[in-house]
C-alpha positions as CSV (number, residue, x, y, z in Angstrom):
1,M,7.3,48.6,111.9
2,S,5.6,46.5,109.3
3,K,5.9,47.3,105.7
4,K,2.7,48.8,104.2
5,N,1.4,46.9,101.2
6,K,-0.1,48.9,98.3
7,V,-3.7,48.0,97.7
8,T,-5.0,48.1,94.1
9,I,-8.7,48.2,93.4
10,T,-9.8,46.5,90.2
11,R,-13.1,47.8,88.9
12,T,-14.9,45.6,86.4
13,D,-17.9,46.2,84.2
14,D,-20.0,44.3,86.7
15,F,-20.6,47.6,88.5
16,A,-21.9,49.2,85.3
17,E,-24.3,46.3,84.9
18,V,-25.5,46.5,88.5
19,E,-26.0,50.3,88.1
20,T,-28.1,49.8,85.0
21,E,-30.2,47.1,86.7
22,L,-30.7,49.4,89.7
23,A,-31.7,52.3,87.5
24,S,-34.2,50.1,85.7
25,A,-35.6,48.8,89.0
26,L,-36.0,52.3,90.4
27,E,-37.8,53.4,87.2
28,N,-40.2,50.4,87.5
29,L,-40.8,51.3,91.2
30,D,-41.6,54.9,90.3
31,D,-44.1,53.7,87.7
32,A,-45.7,51.4,90.2
33,N,-45.9,54.1,92.8
34,A,-47.5,56.5,90.3
35,R,-50.1,53.8,89.4
36,I,-50.9,53.1,93.1
37,E,-51.2,56.8,93.9
38,S,-53.6,57.2,91.0
39,L,-55.7,54.3,92.2
40,L,-55.8,55.6,95.7
41,R,-56.9,59.0,94.5
42,E,-59.8,57.3,92.6
43,Q,-60.8,55.3,95.6
44,R,-60.7,58.3,98.0
45,Q,-62.9,60.6,95.8
46,P,-66.2,58.6,96.2
47,E,-65.4,57.9,99.8
48,G,-64.9,61.6,100.4
49,D,-68.4,62.3,99.0
50,D,-70.0,59.6,101.2
51,A,-68.1,60.9,104.3
52,T,-69.6,64.3,103.7
53,E,-73.1,62.9,103.4
54,T,-72.6,60.9,106.6
55,T,-71.4,63.9,108.5
56,E,-74.4,66.0,107.3
57,S,-76.9,63.3,108.3
58,E,-75.2,62.9,111.7
59,T,-75.5,66.6,112.2
60,D,-79.2,66.4,111.3
61,M,-79.7,63.6,113.8
62,T,-78.0,65.5,116.5
63,Q,-80.1,68.6,115.9
64,T,-83.3,66.5,115.9
65,E,-82.4,64.8,119.2
66,S,-81.8,68.2,120.9
């Protein structure tokens, strides 16, 4: 049988730097997602009011036609 070689893993500070950069990127992504969500809520509110008015006027037209 072949002799097993011992494997040593050397960890450098590069991993710490990468982890810091990833944490920063995730934080920026969370901020961007929060801003987008806020903008979408603002856009949906007026459309929701218009959609209600359209539905009511469509209901009135249906009743008039009958």
